N, C-alpha and C positions, 0 to 999 in steps of 0.2 A: 484573555489575551489571545489574539489570533496568530497562528503560525502558517507555514506553507506546506502543501502536500502535492504529490504527483502520483498518477497511476500510469505506469508504463505497460504497453502491450509488448510482450517479449516473445519473439519468434525464435525460440531455441529448439533443442531436440523435441521438447514438448511445449507447445504454445501455452503460455500462462500470462497472468498479470502480476506486476510488482507494485505494491502499495507502499509508498514511502512518505514519511511525514517528519517535519522538523521538530527536534527536541534538543534545545541548546545549540551546540555547534556541530551537530551531525543529524543524519536522518535515520530513524528506525525503518527497517525494510522487511516486508512480509511478502512471500510468494503466495499467490492465490491460483491454485491449479485450474479452476474454472473461471468463468467470467465474474467480474465485480458485481455484487448484488445491487440491483436497481429497484428491487421490491423486497418483500419480507423473507425471501429465500435466504437460508443460512449457508455460509460458505466457510470452508477450511482456509485459514491463513497461517502460513508457517513462517516463524521468525527466521530470517536468514542473515541477520547481522546489522551492523551499522555501516552507513555509506556517507561519503562527504556531501556537503551541501551542494556541490557542483552537479550532483545527480538530479537536482530539481529541474534542470534545463537540458539534460543530456538526451540526445537522439542520435542514433548511428548504428554502426556495425561493430560488434565485438568479434574479433578475428577467431577463426577456427583454431582449436588448441588452447584457447584461453577459457577461464571459468566464465560461464554464462554466454558462450559463443552464440551469435545470432544477431538478428536485427531487433533494435529497440526503438519504439516510437512512443511519443507522449499521447496517451489516450484521453487523459483529463488532468487538470491541475487547478489549483486555487488556494483558498484559505481553509484552515481547519481550526476549530475552537473546541478545546477540551473542557468538559465539566468534571471529568475524572480521568487520571492517567497513572495507574499503579502497575505493579508487576503481575497483577491478576485480573484487573478490569480496566477497560478504557471506554469512556463514553464521550462522543464528540459530534460536532455538526460540521459537515462538509459544505463549502460554498464554491463549487466547481462550475465549469462551463457545461458539463453534461450531468454530473452527479451533484445533487443538492439534498440535504436532509440530515436527520439524526441517525447515528449508527452506534453500535456497541461491539466491543471485542471482549470475549471472556476466555481466559486461559484455562484449558482443560487437561493438558498433559505436556509437560516439558516445553517445547517450542511451538506447540500446536494451539491455535486460537480459533474460536468460533466467531465469525464476522457476520453481523446482521444489520439490516436497516429497520428502524422503527417505523411502524405504520403511522 
């Protein structure tokens, strides 16, 4: 079953990407300190909590003094299809406008995950 995902480019104190995907009535949200992997490069993805579904279409400015202050733009969005989604492993296919392909996320410590694209 396909769900929705969004990748936000977040221009905060430290530019990063936010990867969010639909699970039930909310979005799981992960901060990616470097760019989203478009090849087999492995990236750190840090779980930062749950967000409302309205974040799927959010673009704008979060005011200074608020958590996550800075400009947020949608870098990519589309459908996500999971073959596995547990608290230790996630395997999925992204059907985005920019990003397409099979990915995995492996939990290696607390909120830290390793995100990679399959060849």
